[in-house]
C-alpha positions in Angstrom: 23.6 32.7 22.8 20.1 32.3 21.1 19.5 31.0 17.7 16.1 30.6 16.1 15.6 27.8 13.5 12.3 26.9 11.9 11.2 23.3 11.7 8.3 20.9 11.9 7.0 18.5 14.5 5.5 15.2 13.3 5.1 11.9 15.0 6.8 13.1 18.2 10.0 14.3 16.3 11.2 17.9 15.7 13.0 18.3 12.3 14.9 21.5 11.7 14.5 23.3 8.3 18.3 23.9 8.2 21.4 22.4 9.7 22.2 23.6 13.2 26.0 23.7 13.6 28.5 25.6 15.7 26.5 25.5 18.9 27.4 23.6 22.0 25.2 20.7 23.2 22.8 21.9 25.8 19.2 22.8 26.7 16.8 24.0 24.1 13.3 25.5 24.1 10.7 24.5 21.5 7.7 26.8 20.9 4.7 25.3 19.1 3.1 27.9 16.8 -0.5 27.8 16.1 -1.3 27.3 12.3 -3.7 29.7 10.7 -7.0 28.2 9.7 -6.1 28.1 6.0 -2.9 26.2 6.5 0.7 27.1 7.1 0.9 29.4 4.0 -2.4 31.2 4.5 -2.4 34.9 5.4 -2.4 35.5 9.2 -4.4 38.7 8.8 -7.8 39.2 7.3 -8.3 41.8 4.5 -10.0 44.0 7.1 -7.1 43.7 9.5 -4.6 44.5 6.7 -6.6 47.6 5.7 -6.7 48.8 9.3 -2.9 48.2 9.8 -2.1 49.9 6.5 -4.1 53.0 7.7 -2.3 53.1 11.0 1.2 52.8 9.3 0.4 55.5 6.7 1.3 58.1 9.4 4.9 57.0 9.1 5.1 56.8 5.3 6.7 60.2 4.9 9.4 59.6 7.5 10.0 56.0 6.1 10.6 57.4 2.6 12.6 60.4 3.7 16.1 61.0 2.2 18.8 59.2 4.3 16.5 56.5 5.7 18.2 53.9 3.4 21.1 54.0 5.9 18.9 51.9 8.2 18.8 49.1 5.5 22.5 48.5 5.9 23.5 45.6 8.1 
């Protein structure tokens, strides 16, 4: 079983952002994510990259908004 939990690493210690319960003791993997230059809450994409991505996704807009697609929002 895999579970992803966000957290922070400071002074050699990993602190989880939420309690981790219901999992057996065992090995874990910790992946260090690179922070964006503007800090942890800064946008990852530049305005130019956002505009480019929006243009590429526009081709799917009609299908995305088609009747019946709300069924994919259900869990």
